[in-house]
C-alpha positions as CSV (number, residue, x, y, z in Angstrom):
1,M,-58.0,-1.6,-8.2
2,K,-56.5,-4.8,-6.8
3,K,-55.6,-6.0,-10.3
4,A,-54.0,-2.6,-11.0
5,L,-51.9,-2.8,-7.8
6,S,-51.0,-6.4,-8.6
7,K,-49.8,-5.4,-12.1
8,L,-47.8,-2.5,-10.6
9,C,-46.1,-4.8,-8.1
10,I,-45.2,-7.3,-10.8
11,S,-43.8,-4.5,-13.0
12,W,-41.7,-3.2,-10.1
13,V,-40.3,-6.7,-9.3
14,L,-39.4,-7.2,-13.0
15,L,-37.7,-3.8,-13.1
16,V,-35.6,-4.7,-10.0
17,V,-34.6,-8.1,-11.4
18,A,-33.7,-6.5,-14.7
19,T,-31.6,-3.8,-12.9
20,L,-29.8,-6.5,-10.9
21,K,-29.1,-8.4,-14.1
22,V,-27.6,-5.3,-15.8
23,T,-25.5,-4.6,-12.7
24,S,-24.2,-8.1,-12.7
25,V,-23.3,-8.0,-16.3
26,Q,-21.6,-4.6,-15.9
27,A,-19.6,-5.6,-12.8
28,A,-16.0,-6.0,-13.5
29,E,-12.9,-7.5,-11.9
30,I,-9.7,-5.4,-11.3
31,K,-6.3,-7.0,-10.5
32,V,-4.3,-4.7,-8.4
33,A,-0.6,-5.2,-7.3
34,V,0.2,-3.1,-4.2
35,A,3.3,-2.4,-2.2
36,A,3.2,-4.2,1.1
37,N,3.2,-1.0,3.2
38,F,-0.1,0.0,1.6
39,Y,-1.9,-3.3,2.0
40,K,-4.2,-2.2,4.9
41,P,-5.1,1.1,3.4
42,V,-5.9,-0.4,0.0
43,L,-8.2,-3.0,1.6
44,A,-10.1,-0.2,3.2
45,L,-10.3,1.7,-0.1
46,V,-11.3,-1.4,-2.0
47,E,-14.1,-2.0,0.5
48,H,-15.6,1.4,-0.1
49,Y,-15.0,1.2,-3.9
50,Q,-16.7,-2.2,-4.2
51,K,-19.8,-1.0,-2.3
52,E,-20.1,2.1,-4.5
53,T,-19.6,0.3,-7.9
54,G,-20.3,-3.4,-7.5
55,H,-16.9,-4.1,-9.1
56,H,-14.6,-6.7,-7.6
57,V,-11.0,-5.8,-6.8
58,Q,-8.4,-8.6,-6.4
59,V,-5.4,-7.4,-4.4
60,S,-1.9,-8.9,-4.4
61,A,0.8,-7.4,-2.1
62,G,4.6,-7.7,-2.1
63,S,7.7,-5.7,-2.3
64,T,7.7,-3.1,-5.0
65,G,10.8,-4.6,-6.7
66,K,9.3,-8.1,-6.8
67,L,6.0,-6.9,-8.1
68,Y,7.8,-5.0,-10.8
69,A,9.7,-8.1,-11.8
70,Q,6.4,-10.1,-11.9
71,I,4.8,-7.4,-14.1
72,K,7.8,-7.5,-16.5
73,N,7.4,-11.3,-16.7
74,G,3.7,-11.1,-17.7
75,A,1.8,-11.2,-14.4
76,P,-1.8,-10.3,-15.2
77,F,-2.0,-7.1,-13.0
78,E,-3.9,-4.1,-14.3
79,V,-3.1,-1.5,-11.7
80,F,0.2,-1.1,-9.9
81,L,0.4,0.8,-6.6
82,A,4.2,1.0,-5.9
83,A,6.1,2.3,-3.0
84,D,8.3,4.5,-5.2
85,Q,8.3,6.5,-8.4
86,Q,11.1,4.6,-10.1
87,R,9.3,1.3,-11.0
88,P,6.2,2.9,-12.4
89,S,8.4,5.2,-14.5
90,L,10.4,2.2,-15.7
91,L,7.2,0.4,-16.7
92,L,6.2,3.5,-18.8
93,E,9.6,3.5,-20.5
94,E,9.3,-0.2,-21.2
95,R,5.8,0.4,-22.6
96,L,4.2,-1.9,-20.0
97,A,2.1,0.9,-18.6
98,E,-0.3,3.5,-20.1
99,P,1.2,7.0,-20.9
100,S,0.1,9.8,-18.6
101,S,-1.5,7.5,-16.1
102,Q,1.3,7.8,-13.4
103,F,0.5,9.9,-10.3
104,T,1.6,10.1,-6.7
105,Y,-1.1,8.6,-4.5
106,A,0.7,8.8,-1.1
107,L,3.8,10.0,0.7
108,G,5.0,7.5,3.2
109,S,6.7,7.9,6.6
110,L,9.3,5.6,8.1
111,V,9.4,4.6,11.8
112,L,11.6,2.6,14.0
113,W,9.3,0.3,15.9
114,S,9.3,-2.4,18.6
115,N,6.5,-4.5,20.0
116,N,8.1,-3.9,23.4
117,P,6.6,-0.6,24.8
118,E,9.8,0.1,26.8
119,L,12.4,-0.4,24.1
120,V,12.4,2.4,21.5
121,D,12.8,6.0,22.6
122,D,11.3,8.9,20.8
123,K,14.7,10.2,19.4
124,G,16.0,6.9,18.1
125,E,19.0,6.9,20.5
126,I,18.7,3.1,20.8
127,L,20.4,2.8,17.4
128,K,23.6,3.9,19.1
129,E,23.4,1.0,21.6
130,E,24.6,-2.6,21.2
131,L,21.8,-4.4,19.4
132,K,21.5,-8.1,18.8
133,H,19.4,-7.8,15.6
134,I,17.5,-5.2,13.7
135,A,14.8,-5.9,11.1
136,I,14.9,-4.2,7.8
137,C,13.2,-5.0,4.5
138,N,15.5,-5.7,1.5
139,P,16.7,-2.3,0.4
140,K,17.2,-3.5,-3.2
141,T,13.5,-4.4,-3.7
142,A,11.7,-2.4,-1.0
143,P,11.8,1.4,-0.9
144,Y,11.2,1.4,2.9
145,G,14.4,-0.7,3.3
146,A,16.3,1.8,1.1
147,A,15.0,4.6,3.3
148,A,16.1,2.8,6.5
149,V,19.6,2.4,5.1
150,S,19.7,6.2,4.4
151,V,18.7,6.9,7.9
152,M,21.4,4.7,9.5
153,K,24.1,6.1,7.2
154,N,23.0,9.7,8.0
155,L,23.2,8.8,11.7
156,G,26.7,7.2,11.3
157,V,25.5,3.8,12.6
158,Y,25.2,1.8,9.4
159,N,28.5,0.0,9.5
160,K,27.9,-1.0,13.1
161,L,24.4,-2.3,12.5
162,E,24.7,-3.8,9.0
163,P,26.0,-7.2,10.2
164,K,23.0,-7.4,12.5
165,F,20.3,-6.9,9.8
166,V,17.5,-9.4,9.6
167,E,16.1,-8.8,6.1
168,G,12.5,-9.3,5.1
169,Q,11.5,-9.6,1.4
170,S,8.9,-6.8,2.0
171,V,8.1,-4.3,4.7
172,G,5.1,-6.5,5.4
173,Q,7.3,-9.4,6.3
174,T,9.6,-7.2,8.3
175,Y,6.5,-6.0,10.3
176,Q,5.6,-9.7,11.0
177,Q,9.2,-10.4,12.2
178,I,8.9,-7.6,14.8
179,S,5.3,-8.1,15.9
180,S,5.9,-11.8,16.4
181,G,8.9,-11.1,18.7
182,A,11.4,-12.8,16.3
183,V,13.3,-9.5,16.2
184,D,13.2,-6.9,18.9
185,L,12.9,-3.8,16.7
186,G,13.2,-2.6,13.1
187,F,12.2,-0.1,10.4
188,V,8.6,-0.3,9.0
189,A,6.0,2.1,7.6
190,L,4.1,4.4,9.9
191,S,0.8,3.0,8.5
192,Q,1.6,-0.5,9.8
193,V,1.7,0.5,13.4
194,L,-1.4,2.7,13.5
195,V,-4.9,1.7,14.3
196,D,-7.6,4.5,14.3
197,K,-4.7,7.0,14.0
198,Q,-3.2,5.8,17.3
199,L,-0.1,3.7,17.9
200,N,-1.2,0.0,18.1
201,G,1.1,-1.0,21.0
202,G,4.8,-1.1,21.4
203,S,7.2,1.8,21.2
204,V,8.1,4.0,18.2
205,W,10.4,6.6,16.8
206,L,9.0,8.7,14.0
207,V,12.0,9.2,11.8
208,P,12.6,12.8,10.9
209,N,12.0,13.5,7.2
210,E,15.4,15.0,6.7
211,L,17.1,11.7,7.3
212,Y,15.8,10.0,4.2
213,S,14.5,11.0,0.7
214,P,10.8,11.4,0.4
215,I,8.9,8.1,-0.1
216,K,6.7,9.1,-3.0
217,Q,4.4,6.3,-3.8
218,D,3.1,6.3,-7.4
219,A,0.3,4.5,-9.1
220,V,0.1,3.5,-12.8
221,L,-2.3,1.9,-15.1
222,L,-0.7,-1.2,-16.7
223,K,-1.1,-2.2,-20.3
224,Q,-3.1,-5.2,-19.2
225,G,-5.7,-2.8,-17.8
226,S,-5.9,-0.5,-20.7
227,N,-9.2,-1.9,-21.9
228,N,-10.7,-2.3,-18.4
229,A,-12.8,0.8,-17.7
230,A,-13.2,-0.3,-14.1
231,A,-9.4,-0.2,-13.6
232,K,-9.3,3.4,-14.9
233,Q,-12.2,4.2,-12.6
234,F,-10.4,2.7,-9.6
235,L,-7.4,4.9,-10.2
236,A,-9.7,8.0,-10.5
237,Y,-11.4,6.9,-7.3
238,L,-8.0,7.0,-5.5
239,Q,-7.7,10.7,-6.4
240,T,-11.0,11.7,-4.9
241,E,-11.1,13.7,-1.7
242,Q,-12.8,10.8,0.1
243,S,-10.0,8.5,-0.7
244,K,-7.3,11.0,0.1
245,Q,-8.8,11.5,3.6
246,L,-8.8,7.8,4.2
247,I,-5.2,7.5,3.1
248,R,-4.3,10.3,5.5
249,D,-6.0,8.4,8.3
250,F,-3.6,5.6,7.8
251,G,-0.6,7.9,8.4
252,Y,0.3,9.0,4.9
253,D,0.6,12.5,3.4
254,V,-1.3,13.2,0.2
255,K,-0.6,15.9,-2.3
């Protein structure tokens, strides 16, 4: 009886070791380029995904325009999570992305935010006052910057405020400028100022949707990931209800 149990235990251990070896062999790496506004959400998504699959996801964040330029210049990314629809569409036209792989993974919201809890009112009236500086990400490379410009033009304050812009290369850099106190206030993504669905300090104006074009954020499978089954699986994972709910929790809308 003891010999039988001993053989059974040995067999079970060997089976576990073999399974681990197979899992290790099958585990893959995925290189993801993500727009700066979506950096926190993608890290949360990646954490869940890696636990479920054993795959490793390497994330690089930046402005959509700069990441697009890097991809065109041969950067080894396999998945692109942009902050607009334009760049993924261009990559498809330029045959640098896989046909039929583009989809909208999130709809972003713009806010005017200050680290000072007394500064920004809930109607954005402060934009009509005399400001020393206002932070905005580069509207040429960052969709949230372009949205901010639209808001100020629609409010009739762009010409007054444009000389006072402090431009960040990405919305992530703009957030740092404001949170550090280097600039009193500026335009960032709603997701950046939320923790557990609540405002993480400071004061905020949630900009009405009618003041800027919808920020439709699209994902696409790049040519460099066309033979990586894990990259395709990750994009499919983003479209699951579990992922969509997590994205909503970070302040985005999801189709």
